GUVEXGU-160631 format. One record per residue (C-alpha): x negated, y negated, z negated; residue in one letter. Coordinates in steps of 0.05 Angstrom, whole numbers, plus 5000, padded with zeros to 4 digits. Example, Ala and Ser with C-alpha at 12.3 -4.5 7.8 and 13.67 -1.06 7.14 Angstrom:
REM GUVEXGU-160631
<u 4754	v 5090	w 4844	type A>
<u 4727	v 5021	w 4857	type S>
//
This chain:
REM GUVEXGU-160631
<u 5000	v 5000	w 5000	type M>
<u 4971	v 4932	w 5017	type P>
<u 4961	v 4881	w 4964	type E>
<u 4990	v 4811	w 4969	type K>
<u 4962	v 4746	w 4942	type V>
<u 5008	v 4686	w 4939	type F>
<u 5015	v 4619	w 4906	type A>
<u 5064	v 4616	w 4848	type D>
<u 5088	v 4545	w 4836	type T>
<u 5131	v 4565	w 4777	type R>
<u 5081	v 4543	w 4724	type V>
<u 5119	v 4511	w 4667	type K>
<u 5099	v 4439	w 4652	type G>
<u 5059	v 4433	w 4717	type V>
<u 5080	v 4396	w 4780	type D>
<u 5103	v 4445	w 4832	type S>
<u 5046	v 4424	w 4878	type M>
<u 4997	v 4455	w 4829	type A>
<u 4986	v 4527	w 4848	type L>
<u 4970	v 4589	w 4808	type K>
<u 4945	v 4647	w 4850	type L>
<u 4972	v 4715	w 4832	type I>
<u 4947	v 4780	w 4859	type K>
<u 5000	v 4833	w 4866	type I>
<u 4982	v 4906	w 4871	type E>
<u 5043	v 4952	w 4872	type P>
<u 5030	v 5014	w 4831	type K>
<u 5079	v 5058	w 4869	type N>
<u 5124	v 5060	w 4930	type E>
<u 5185	v 5035	w 4890	type E>
<u 5147	v 4972	w 4867	type Q>
<u 5122	v 4960	w 4938	type Y>
<u 5193	v 4965	w 4967	type Q>
<u 5218	v 4917	w 4913	type Q>
<u 5163	v 4868	w 4932	type F>
<u 5184	v 4871	w 5005	type L>
<u 5256	v 4856	w 4985	type I>
<u 5235	v 4797	w 4941	type D>
<u 5188	v 4771	w 4995	type D>
<u 5247	v 4765	w 5043	type K>
<u 5276	v 4710	w 4999	type D>
<u 5214	v 4666	w 5006	type S>
<u 5214	v 4677	w 5081	type I>
<u 5288	v 4660	w 5085	type W>
<u 5276	v 4597	w 5044	type F>
<u 5220	v 4576	w 5091	type S>
<u 5263	v 4589	w 5152	type D>
<u 5321	v 4546	w 5123	type H>
<u 5279	v 4493	w 5088	type Y>
<u 5300	v 4435	w 5133	type E>
<u 5374	v 4446	w 5120	type Q>
<u 5363	v 4459	w 5046	type I>
<u 5320	v 4397	w 5033	type K>
<u 5372	v 4350	w 5063	type E>
<u 5427	v 4376	w 5018	type K>
<u 5390	v 4389	w 4952	type Y>
<u 5338	v 4333	w 4945	type K>
<u 5313	v 4328	w 4873	type G>
<u 5341	v 4396	w 4853	type K>
<u 5310	v 4463	w 4837	type Y>
<u 5330	v 4520	w 4883	type I>
<u 5330	v 4594	w 4866	type A>
<u 5341	v 4644	w 4922	type V>
<u 5362	v 4717	w 4916	type I>
<u 5391	v 4757	w 4974	type N>
<u 5393	v 4695	w 5017	type E>
<u 5439	v 4662	w 4966	type E>
<u 5421	v 4594	w 4937	type I>
<u 5428	v 4575	w 4863	type F>
<u 5420	v 4501	w 4846	type I>
<u 5396	v 4470	w 4781	type G>
<u 5370	v 4405	w 4752	type N>
<u 5313	v 4445	w 4719	type T>
<u 5275	v 4507	w 4739	type I>
<u 5306	v 4544	w 4681	type E>
<u 5377	v 4526	w 4702	type E>
<u 5368	v 4549	w 4774	type A>
<u 5332	v 4613	w 4753	type E>
<u 5385	v 4630	w 4699	type S>
<u 5442	v 4621	w 4749	type K>
<u 5407	v 4669	w 4797	type A>
<u 5391	v 4720	w 4744	type K>
<u 5463	v 4717	w 4717	type A>
<u 5487	v 4745	w 4783	type K>
<u 5426	v 4789	w 4798	type Y>
<u 5396	v 4809	w 4731	type P>
<u 5349	v 4861	w 4761	type D>
<u 5317	v 4813	w 4811	type R>
<u 5264	v 4758	w 4806	type E>
<u 5286	v 4696	w 4845	type P>
<u 5243	v 4655	w 4891	type F>
<u 5245	v 4585	w 4859	type V>
<u 5222	v 4518	w 4886	type D>
<u 5235	v 4444	w 4875	type H>
<u 5260	v 4399	w 4931	type I>
<u 5226	v 4332	w 4926	type H>
<u 5261	v 4267	w 4943	type Y>
<u 5204	v 4247	w 4989	type K>
<u 5153	v 4288	w 5026	type Q>
<u 5085	v 4288	w 4992	type R>
<u 5020	v 4286	w 5029	type I>
<u 4958	v 4308	w 4992	type L>
<u 4889	v 4291	w 5018	type I>
<u 4829	v 4327	w 4990	type F>
<u 4759	v 4306	w 5003	type S>
//
């Protein structure tokens, strides 16, 4: 099973632009299949970001099974998603009011 490294922006107390890298190594086929299911939510979010950002500026968005849960805080969005899908981990992101551009030198 391949491993996957991705950026987790759900670090409490840290701006969502700060990234924490997490290395995922599924220990068995069941974990790997669950990872693939969860990964579909982040892909769906990316594919629909333009529509989502216009409607939900300033909100936190949790996505499970291509369904959006909205909150004013990360905890609120995540708890709404987990209330409906308690066995799943939602993909969560914050929709900023304005696009940010970071320049590193």
